[in-house]
C-alpha positions in Angstrom: 25.7 5.2 11.0 22.2 6.0 12.2 19.8 5.0 9.4 16.2 6.6 9.6 13.2 4.7 8.8 11.1 7.3 7.6 8.6 6.0 5.3 6.9 2.5 5.6 8.8 -0.1 3.4 12.0 2.5 3.2 15.3 1.3 2.6 18.9 3.0 3.5 18.1 6.5 3.9 18.4 8.8 0.8 19.9 12.1 1.2 16.4 13.7 0.9 15.0 11.3 3.7 18.1 12.2 6.1 17.3 15.9 5.6 13.7 15.3 6.3 14.3 13.4 9.7 16.6 15.7 10.4 13.8 18.6 10.4 15.4 20.4 7.4 12.3 20.4 5.5 12.9 22.5 2.8 15.7 21.2 2.2 14.6 17.9 1.8 12.2 19.0 -0.6 14.5 20.8 -3.0 17.2 18.0 -2.8 14.2 15.3 -3.7 12.0 17.0 -5.7 13.4 16.7 -9.0 15.0 13.5 -8.5 14.8 9.9 -10.0 14.8 7.7 -7.3 11.8 6.8 -5.4 13.0 7.4 -1.8 14.3 11.1 -2.3 10.9 11.8 -4.4 8.6 10.5 -1.5 10.6 12.1 1.3 10.3 15.7 -1.0 6.6 15.1 -1.0 6.4 14.4 3.1 8.7 17.5 3.5 6.6 19.5 1.8 3.1 18.2 3.3 5.0 19.0 6.8 5.7 22.3 5.7 2.7 23.2 5.0 0.9 21.6 8.1 3.5 23.4 10.6 5.6 25.5 9.6 3.6 27.9 6.9 2.6 31.2 7.3 -0.8 31.4 5.9 -3.0 29.8 3.7 -1.2 31.0 0.3 2.1 29.6 1.6 0.2 26.4 2.7 -1.2 25.9 -0.4 2.3 26.5 -2.4 3.8 23.8 -0.4 1.0 21.4 -0.9 1.2 22.0 -4.8 5.0 20.9 -4.5 4.0 17.9 -2.2 1.3 16.6 -5.0 3.8 17.5 -7.7 6.6 15.3 -6.1 4.3 12.7 -5.4 2.9 12.5 -8.9 6.5 12.5 -10.2 6.9 9.3 -8.0 3.7 7.9 -9.4 4.6 8.3 -12.8 8.3 6.9 -12.4 7.6 4.1 -10.3 3.9 3.3 -11.0 4.2 -0.2 -8.9 5.4 1.9 -5.5 2.5 1.9 -2.5 4.1 5.0 -0.8 4.4 6.9 -4.2 0.4 6.7 -3.9 -0.1 6.9 -0.5 2.4 10.3 -1.2 -0.2 11.5 -3.5 -3.8 10.6 -1.6 -1.5 12.3 1.3 -1.1 15.7 -0.3 -4.6 15.7 -1.9 -6.2 15.4 1.5 -4.6 18.3 2.6 -5.2 20.2 -0.9 -9.2 19.6 -0.7 -9.3 22.1 2.3 -9.0 24.8 -0.3 -10.7 23.9 -2.7 -14.2 24.8 -4.0 -17.0 22.2 -3.9 -16.8 20.7 -6.9 -12.9 20.4 -6.6 -13.7 18.5 -3.4 -15.7 16.1 -5.0 -13.3 15.2 -7.9 -10.4 15.3 -5.3 -12.5 13.0 -2.7 -12.4 10.2 -5.4 -8.9 10.9 -6.5 -7.9 10.4 -3.1 -9.9 7.0 -2.6 -8.4 5.7 -5.4 -5.0 6.5 -5.0 -5.6 5.0 -1.1 -6.8 2.1 -3.0 -3.8 2.0 -5.2 -1.4 2.1 -2.1 -3.0 -0.7 -0.7 -3.2 -3.0 -3.6 0.7 -3.0 -3.7 1.1 -3.3 -0.3 -1.7 -4.7 1.8 0.1 -3.5 5.1 0.7 0.2 4.8 -0.5 1.3 7.8 -0.8 5.0 7.0 -3.0 4.0 4.1 -5.4 2.7 6.5 -5.2 5.7 8.6 -5.5 8.0 5.3 -8.9 5.7 4.6 -10.1 6.5 8.4 -9.7 10.2 8.0 -11.1 10.3 4.2 -14.5 8.2 5.9 -14.6 11.2 9.1 -14.2 14.2 6.8 -16.5 12.8 4.1 -19.3 11.7 6.8 -18.9 15.0 8.7 -19.7 17.3 5.6 -23.0 15.1 4.7 -21.0 13.9 1.6 -20.5 10.0 3.1 -23.5 8.7 1.1 -21.8 10.1 -2.4 -18.8 7.7 -1.6 -20.0 5.2 0.8 -17.9 6.9 3.4 -18.8 6.2 7.1 -18.0 7.4 10.4 -18.6 3.2 11.5 -15.3 2.5 9.2 -13.1 5.3 11.5 -12.2 3.4 14.6 -12.1 -0.3 12.9 -9.1 1.8 10.3 -7.5 3.2 12.9 -7.0 -0.1 14.9 -5.9 -1.5 11.6 -3.5 1.1 11.6 -2.4 0.7 15.0 -1.7 -2.4 14.8 0.6 -2.4 11.8 2.4 0.4 13.1 1.7 0.8 17.1 4.8 3.2 17.5 3.9 5.6 14.8 3.3 9.1 16.2 1.4 10.6 13.4 -1.2 7.3 13.6 -1.7 7.7 17.2 -2.1 11.6 16.7 -4.5 11.4 14.2 -6.5 8.8 15.7 -6.8 10.7 18.7 -7.6 13.9 16.6 -10.8 11.7 14.6 -11.8 10.5 17.9 -11.9 14.1 19.4 -14.1 14.7 16.2 -16.5 12.2 16.8 -17.3 13.4 20.1 -15.1 11.1 22.3 -12.7 13.5 24.2 -11.8 10.4 27.0 -10.8 7.9 24.0 -9.1 10.9 22.2 -6.9 11.7 25.1 -5.8 8.2 25.6 -4.6 8.0 21.8 -3.0 11.4 22.5 -1.5 10.7 25.6 0.0 7.4 23.5 1.1 9.6 20.7 3.5 11.7 23.6 4.7 8.8 25.3 6.5 7.2 22.0 9.8 7.7 21.2 10.5 10.9 18.6 12.8 9.6 16.5 12.7 12.1 13.9 12.0 16.2 14.0 8.4 15.1 12.2 7.8 13.0 15.1 8.6 15.9 17.2 6.0 18.2 15.2 3.1 15.5 15.4 3.8 15.3 19.1 3.7 19.2 19.0 0.1 19.1 17.8 -0.9 16.1 19.8 0.0 18.2 22.9 -2.0 21.5 21.5 -5.5 18.5 21.0 -5.1 17.7 24.5 -5.0 21.5 25.8 -8.3 21.8 23.5 -9.9 18.6 25.5 -8.5 20.3 28.8 -9.0 18.7 32.4 
């Protein structure tokens, strides 16, 4: 029987995690959103986030799915307060939601994202995607001129991504986001290298395929 090791620290796949890995994102969210098991809830949050990123038709639908991701993650945190993955999923949802709120909402969410990523790493210091999240948090705040408010800096982006890659060298999402970050920092050739790495890795799940699709789009933006 094929077991999908979908999330950091995951054990045997839950029904929602299996649906997520197979690409039935709506089904994974529907099955897992009100569950009382950690793996179901984190898979539901992940699935809803992916719908928002890759399959939602417009901003209204994206926000709806991000709210669903946040709700599932909050339930996971409430029921499993010692779970690193629960806190990561909450930060992950909030990092997307922040695009759709006003200035004061961004200020509040920026602090919450950092707090939740720190909570994740305090429970699992080797949570690779949390280092990815911190790298992107530093990048986005620094680019918006808000780094001084939170101690965020572009200088932290590459070391954090390198830590994430060292912990999970075959994680397609991390490589794709590393390429995106380098592109945002004006390093197109270095970005190309990370994006090509993302495409060279085996796509073990449909989410991996979605991240590779995005990597291809970013490579097209770079051009020859």
